[in-house]
N, C-alpha and C positions, 0 to 999 in steps of 0.2 A: 761852409758849415764846418764844425769841428768833427774829429773823428769820434769823440764820445756820442755826439747827436745822430751819427751815421749808424753806431753799432747798437745804440740802446733805445727803447721806446721813452721818448720825453713829451708825449702828449699830455702827460699828468703834472709835467714839471717837476718831478721827483727823480733823484736816482733811484736804481733798483735796490730793493731790500736784499741785503746778502743772507738774512735768515731763511728765506724761501730756497736758497740752493744749498743749506746744510744738509749733510748727511746724518740719518739717525744711526745711533750705535747698532750693532749688527745683532745683539740680544733683543732689541725692540722691534726689529723687522721680521715679517713671516719669512719662511724659507724661499726665497728666490722670488718674492711676489711684493707688490708694492704696498701692501697692507702693513699695518702696525699691531702689534700685540697689545691688548688691553689688559692690565693687571687686575682691573676691577670685576669684569665679567669673564675674564681668562678666554677671550677670542680674539681672532685676528681679524681686525675691520679696517675699511679703506680710509685713507688719510683725512677724508672730509668728515668722518665721524669724531674727529678729534679737534680740539680747540687749537689756535695757533699758540698759545701759551703752553700748552701740554707738549706740542711739537718742539717748540724751543727749548723748553727745559730738557727734554729728552736728548735733543741735539747737542746741548751744551753739557751732559754728563761726562765725568770723568771717572777712571776705574774706583777711584777712592769713593766719589760721590755720585751715586747713579740715582736717576729718576726713573720711577715706573709710570708711565703714561697711562692715564683712565681716559676713556672716550667720555664723551658729552651726557650720554646717558648714566655712567658711572660717577661722574664727578659731582660731589655734593653741592648743593646750591646753599646760597646765603640766607640765613634766617630772616624772615621779614615781619614775623610777630614774635611776641614772648608771653608768658603766663606769669602775672603777678603773684609773688608768693603770699601776700597779704589778702587780697580780694579775690583771688583765684581766677580773675578774667583774663583771657587771651586777648591782648592788645597789641595795635602796631606799634613798631620799633619807635616811633616818634614820640610815643606815651612814656618812654624810659629815657632817664638821663643817660649820658655816655658811661658814667661810672657803673651805672646798674647794668649796662648792656654787657660789661666786661666779666661779669659772674652772672650768667644767665640762669643757674639753678636757683639763686638766691635773690634774683630781680624784684624790684619793689617798683611800682608805676609812680609816677610824678604826684599824682592826686594823693595816693596812700602816703607818699614821703612828706607831702605838705600837711596831711592829717597828723602825722607822727611828730613833725616838728612844732606844728601849733599846740599839740597836745602837751609836749615837754617845754614850751616856752617859759622864760624866765619871769614873765608877767605873773603866772600863776603861782610860782613858788614864794612861800611866805617862810623866811628864815625862823620865825619864831615857832613855826610848827616841826623843825628840824630837830629829832632828838639830841644831836649832837651840839645843839646850840645852848651857850650859856651866856647870860645876860650880865653876870656879875662882874667883878673886876678880875683881870688876868691873874693878879697876885693871890687871889684865892684858890684859883687852881693849882698854881706852882706850889 
């Protein structure tokens, strides 16, 4: 057996994750404890109160670029629904196109977008009713 398998747990078939051994910057650890300071609720909490992503970001912080970790309770959740600007209904994200999801304050659901597009279709447009339309010879205008 190799020295690698003797020294490491290989029951899962993977090498150990080096991120688990990273040290957090001194300013994120509580004074002499194993807790981490949460910048959301401003309390020192145990490591289990933080997601792995928050811990990794804090561990990879540099003096110029610091990450202020937030516990799971303080970390904002992703939106699962939006309010349509036109019909004022709160609908699931699937009811909005990806383009509409980007500007959530001005989002219009797909049903309303379809209605707007159908209402503005060119089939209903009659050029003769356009006040800018001139049916005469172009030379008369020039």
